[in-house]
Backbone as CSV, one residue per row, in Angstrom:
resi,resn,N_x,N_y,N_z,CA_x,CA_y,CA_z,C_x,C_y,C_z
1,MET,-34.010,43.090,0.264,-34.473,41.803,0.727,-33.693,40.649,0.072
2,VAL,-33.417,40.777,-1.216,-32.672,39.751,-1.936,-31.249,39.665,-1.388
3,GLU,-30.655,40.832,-1.071,-29.299,40.848,-0.521,-29.247,40.090,0.809
4,LEU,-30.278,40.296,1.619,-30.335,39.621,2.912,-30.397,38.108,2.738
5,LEU,-31.171,37.654,1.783,-31.256,36.219,1.515,-29.931,35.648,1.020
6,VAL,-29.223,36.424,0.184,-27.919,35.990,-0.316,-26.922,35.874,0.845
7,VAL,-26.926,36.892,1.718,-26.030,36.869,2.874,-26.365,35.696,3.788
8,MET,-27.625,35.457,4.032,-28.039,34.338,4.879,-27.628,32.998,4.249
9,GLY,-27.769,32.895,2.950,-27.369,31.674,2.249,-25.876,31.424,2.361
10,LEU,-25.072,32.496,2.173,-23.623,32.363,2.300,-23.219,32.007,3.731
11,ALA,-23.870,32.609,4.699,-23.588,32.298,6.097,-23.890,30.827,6.389
12,GLY,-24.964,30.313,5.826,-25.317,28.907,5.998,-24.287,27.981,5.384
13,ILE,-23.770,28.348,4.217,-22.751,27.527,3.557,-21.471,27.508,4.386
14,VAL,-21.047,28.686,4.873,-19.835,28.762,5.695,-20.009,27.959,6.981
15,ALA,-21.166,28.095,7.627,-21.425,27.358,8.867,-21.440,25.849,8.606
16,GLY,-22.045,25.436,7.507,-22.082,24.014,7.160,-20.701,23.460,6.889
17,GLY,-19.861,24.244,6.228,-18.490,23.814,5.950,-17.674,23.673,7.217
18,SER,-17.883,24.593,8.149,-17.116,24.516,9.394,-17.535,23.316,10.230
19,VAL,-18.793,22.931,10.154,-19.257,21.740,10.878,-18.587,20.483,10.311
20,LEU,-18.370,20.459,9.012,-17.716,19.303,8.392,-16.223,19.267,8.697
21,ILE,-15.599,20.419,8.847,-14.161,20.493,9.083,-13.815,20.302,10.562
22,ALA,-14.715,20.678,11.461,-14.435,20.664,12.903,-13.916,19.316,13.420
23,PRO,-14.507,18.174,13.049,-13.973,16.905,13.577,-12.529,16.635,13.135
24,ARG,-12.191,17.030,11.933,-10.825,16.815,11.441,-9.845,17.711,12.189
25,ILE,-10.243,18.945,12.459,-9.382,19.855,13.221,-9.211,19.325,14.644
26,ASP,-10.303,18.882,15.248,-10.238,18.307,16.595,-9.306,17.092,16.608
27,GLY,-9.409,16.259,15.590,-8.545,15.083,15.498,-7.085,15.461,15.366
28,ALA,-6.805,16.488,14.573,-5.427,16.943,14.396,-4.856,17.477,15.707
29,ILE,-5.675,18.197,16.462,-5.221,18.731,17.753,-4.952,17.593,18.734
30,ARG,-5.858,16.622,18.783,-5.663,15.482,19.690,-4.424,14.670,19.306
31,LEU,-4.223,14.477,18.008,-3.057,13.726,17.533,-1.768,14.477,17.862
32,GLU,-1.759,15.776,17.639,-0.576,16.586,17.952,-0.261,16.527,19.447
33,THR,-1.299,16.589,20.270,-1.125,16.477,21.718,-0.511,15.123,22.072
34,ALA,-1.027,14.061,21.479,-0.530,12.711,21.765,0.930,12.554,21.356
35,VAL,1.294,13.078,20.201,2.674,12.956,19.713,3.636,13.672,20.658
36,HIS,3.271,14.876,21.082,4.154,15.629,21.977,4.194,15.007,23.379
37,LEU,3.093,14.442,23.813,3.050,13.751,25.108,3.973,12.530,25.088
38,LEU,3.888,11.730,24.037,4.745,10.548,23.917,6.210,10.951,23.793
39,ALA,6.500,11.983,23.013,7.885,12.449,22.881,8.435,12.897,24.234
40,ALA,7.628,13.614,25.003,8.062,14.062,26.332,8.299,12.870,27.256
41,ASP,7.419,11.869,27.194,7.598,10.677,28.028,8.842,9.885,27.625
42,LEU,9.133,9.821,26.338,10.347,9.147,25.880,11.594,9.894,26.363
43,ARG,11.571,11.213,26.270,12.713,12.004,26.747,12.886,11.847,28.257
44,GLN,11.763,11.825,28.967,11.820,11.651,30.412,12.370,10.260,30.761
45,ALA,11.975,9.243,30.016,12.479,7.890,30.256,13.987,7.833,30.034
46,ARG,14.456,8.481,28.995,15.902,8.519,28.710,16.641,9.229,29.842
47,THR,16.125,10.368,30.274,16.752,11.121,31.366,16.766,10.306,32.661
48,LEU,15.653,9.637,32.939,15.563,8.813,34.141,16.547,7.645,34.090
49,ALA,16.736,7.061,32.915,17.687,5.955,32.766,19.100,6.417,33.102
50,VAL,19.464,7.588,32.614,20.808,8.110,32.898,20.936,8.486,34.369
51,ALA,19.939,9.184,34.909,20.001,9.665,36.294,19.992,8.528,37.321
52,SER,19.250,7.467,37.024,19.133,6.374,37.988,20.097,5.217,37.713
53,ALA,20.830,5.312,36.608,21.792,4.271,36.210,21.135,2.898,36.099
54,ARG,19.935,2.864,35.502,19.278,1.581,35.246,18.489,1.684,33.939
55,ARG,18.062,0.550,33.457,17.311,0.522,32.193,15.866,0.956,32.434
56,ILE,15.383,1.799,31.531,13.992,2.244,31.562,13.415,1.957,30.180
57,ARG,12.217,1.412,30.156,11.617,1.117,28.849,10.159,1.544,28.809
58,LEU,9.713,1.845,27.599,8.300,2.093,27.336,7.791,0.919,26.519
59,VAL,6.636,0.401,26.906,6.035,-0.738,26.208,4.775,-0.233,25.525
60,LEU,4.760,-0.346,24.192,3.633,0.100,23.377,3.152,-1.066,22.527
61,ARG,1.869,-1.156,22.317,1.305,-2.222,21.484,0.503,-1.620,20.345
62,GLU,0.702,-2.180,19.142,-0.061,-1.706,17.985,-1.545,-1.853,18.254
63,GLY,-2.285,-0.811,17.952,-3.720,-0.802,18.206,-4.070,-0.346,19.606
64,GLY,-3.069,-0.199,20.458,-3.304,0.216,21.834,-3.613,1.698,21.946
65,VAL,-4.236,2.077,23.036,-4.586,3.479,23.273,-3.792,4.042,24.458
66,GLY,-2.716,3.372,24.808,-1.864,3.828,25.890,-0.579,3.031,25.908
67,TYR,0.254,3.329,26.904,1.527,2.635,27.039,1.961,2.692,28.494
68,VAL,2.947,1.865,28.833,3.470,1.845,30.202,4.968,2.091,30.171
69,ARG,5.442,2.713,31.241,6.887,2.878,31.445,7.283,1.905,32.538
70,GLN,8.387,1.204,32.309,8.873,0.218,33.267,10.332,0.506,33.589
71,ALA,10.696,0.276,34.848,12.069,0.466,35.301,12.651,-0.880,35.711
72,SER,13.925,-1.085,35.375,14.561,-2.355,35.743,14.846,-2.375,37.236
73,GLU,14.585,-3.525,37.796,14.848,-3.776,39.213,15.503,-5.145,39.259
74,GLY,16.819,-5.161,39.227,17.525,-6.433,39.104,17.326,-6.970,37.694
75,SER,16.811,-8.184,37.592,16.579,-8.769,36.266,15.134,-8.588,35.803
76,ALA,14.297,-7.979,36.633,12.884,-7.791,36.288,12.597,-6.320,35.979
77,TYR,11.463,-6.092,35.352,10.989,-4.734,35.100,9.696,-4.522,35.876
78,LEU,9.607,-3.395,36.548,8.406,-3.043,37.310,7.723,-1.851,36.651
79,ILE,6.392,-1.885,36.615,5.638,-0.774,36.020,5.822,0.460,36.887
80,ASP,6.236,1.500,36.241,6.541,2.760,36.896,5.450,3.801,36.619
81,GLN,4.890,3.769,35.408,3.898,4.762,34.998,3.034,4.184,33.879
82,THR,1.754,4.524,33.898,0.835,4.138,32.817,0.246,5.401,32.232
83,ARG,0.196,5.471,30.910,-0.309,6.678,30.249,-1.332,6.290,29.182
84,LEU,-2.470,6.983,29.173,-3.472,6.827,28.112,-3.318,7.964,27.115
85,LEU,-3.498,7.649,25.848,-3.456,8.667,24.803,-4.793,9.407,24.763
86,PRO,-4.824,10.608,24.178,-6.101,11.326,24.056,-7.148,10.492,23.299
87,VAL,-8.395,10.750,23.574,-9.515,10.014,22.966,-9.418,10.073,21.441
88,GLY,-9.562,8.923,20.815,-9.547,8.843,19.353,-8.178,8.588,18.763
89,VAL,-7.130,8.577,19.583,-5.764,8.363,19.097,-5.306,6.972,19.533
90,ALA,-4.680,6.261,18.605,-4.171,4.913,18.894,-2.778,4.757,18.296
91,ILE,-2.096,3.731,18.740,-0.763,3.410,18.223,-0.958,2.572,16.971
92,ALA,-0.550,3.112,15.819,-0.748,2.415,14.549,0.380,1.423,14.271
93,ARG,1.628,1.855,14.468,2.786,0.985,14.221,3.890,1.314,15.224
94,VAL,4.625,0.266,15.605,5.750,0.438,16.527,6.906,-0.424,16.053
95,GLY,8.082,0.174,15.957,9.283,-0.601,15.655,9.822,-1.209,16.941
96,SER,10.862,-1.980,16.836,11.534,-2.623,17.978,10.619,-3.550,18.757
97,GLY,9.628,-4.112,18.121,8.746,-5.057,18.785,7.849,-4.441,19.840
98,GLY,7.793,-3.127,19.896,6.912,-2.459,20.842,7.548,-2.144,22.185
99,THR,8.788,-2.545,22.384,9.489,-2.254,23.634,10.681,-1.363,23.321
100,LEU,10.647,-0.145,23.828,11.718,0.819,23.579,12.499,1.014,24.877
101,THR,13.739,0.548,24.888,14.539,0.546,26.109,15.673,1.559,26.005
102,PHE,15.860,2.312,27.101,16.987,3.237,27.214,17.964,2.675,28.243
103,SER,19.243,2.682,27.887,20.282,2.160,28.774,20.705,3.251,29.764
104,PRO,21.473,2.877,30.781,21.976,3.878,31.727,22.873,4.938,31.063
105,LEU,23.360,4.668,29.868,24.144,5.651,29.124,23.265,6.559,28.276
106,GLY,21.960,6.284,28.255,21.035,7.096,27.469,20.825,6.608,26.057
107,ASN,21.461,5.506,25.707,21.286,4.957,24.367,19.922,4.293,24.247
108,GLY,19.367,4.340,23.039,18.074,3.734,22.794,18.161,2.706,21.681
109,GLU,17.073,2.536,20.993,16.997,1.610,19.871,16.441,2.372,18.675
110,ASN,16.858,1.986,17.488,16.270,2.584,16.296,14.821,2.123,16.203
111,ALA,13.911,3.069,16.157,12.494,2.711,16.092,11.687,3.871,15.541
112,THR,10.561,3.533,14.963,9.591,4.523,14.520,8.251,4.151,15.127
113,ILE,7.594,5.133,15.726,6.270,4.939,16.316,5.312,5.818,15.526
114,VAL,4.242,5.222,15.038,3.237,5.981,14.294,1.946,5.992,15.100
115,LEU,1.464,7.202,15.379,0.175,7.375,16.045,-0.850,7.783,15.005
116,GLU,-2.089,7.346,15.205,-3.142,7.643,14.233,-4.423,8.043,14.950
117,HIS,-5.043,9.090,14.435,-6.365,9.465,14.928,-7.401,8.696,14.123
118,ARG,-8.553,8.467,14.713,-9.585,7.671,14.019,-10.073,8.329,12.734
119,SER,-9.771,9.620,12.529,-10.139,10.289,11.273,-9.180,9.933,10.148
120,GLY,-8.098,9.201,10.482,-7.174,8.720,9.459,-5.853,9.472,9.387
121,ILE,-5.706,10.586,10.083,-4.442,11.310,10.028,-3.421,10.652,10.953
122,GLN,-2.148,10.713,10.542,-1.077,10.039,11.274,0.092,10.981,11.509
123,ARG,0.846,10.703,12.572,2.117,11.390,12.858,3.079,10.341,13.378
124,ALA,4.359,10.569,13.138,5.382,9.597,13.533,6.408,10.212,14.476
125,LEU,6.958,9.368,15.320,8.102,9.698,16.168,9.235,8.763,15.756
126,VAL,10.429,9.302,15.637,11.583,8.504,15.244,12.618,8.580,16.361
127,ILE,13.118,7.429,16.770,14.139,7.340,17.813,15.357,6.664,17.205
128,ASN,16.537,7.257,17.421,17.738,6.598,16.924,18.479,5.925,18.070
129,GLN,19.530,5.184,17.742,20.223,4.395,18.765,20.958,5.248,19.795
130,ARG,21.151,6.512,19.514,21.755,7.422,20.492,20.727,7.970,21.470
131,GLY,19.455,7.624,21.248,18.388,8.073,22.134,17.756,9.381,21.708
132,ARG,18.140,9.887,20.540,17.550,11.132,20.048,16.132,10.872,19.557
133,ILE,15.200,11.729,19.967,13.793,11.578,19.622,13.392,12.726,18.720
134,ARG,12.803,12.396,17.578,12.425,13.413,16.598,10.982,13.176,16.184
135,ILE,10.226,14.258,16.104,8.841,14.168,15.633,8.854,14.326,14.131
136,GLY,8.328,13.311,13.446,8.281,13.335,11.994,6.927,13.812,11.494
137,LYS,6.705,13.582,10.212,5.449,14.018,9.603,4.461,12.889,9.524
């Protein structure tokens, strides 16, 4: 009988610990999804800029929960796509004033984008002037 109580107590402790950890794990998964989604959209914007021989840019705002892709049409930019980040993820910091433009040659701007989940964990994307996109820590 005592053994059963000990096992039940340990099971309760493990279950309680997992309940405390679950939101952080969920946040990490959502943040990882957001980082890879943004990286894919940046790569797609670069590819589209080269393929269409026009400027393509992503506009991100600090504190925002999404971003837009815009394509140049003459001297103006038209919204091409709007994307929302997963729930709980926001844009913490953006270099280049929040506008990341790819030229028809595929060149970009040096910038770092930091995404943050509301649990406090962060991940960064780094873009260099050659248009290379790297997921940081």
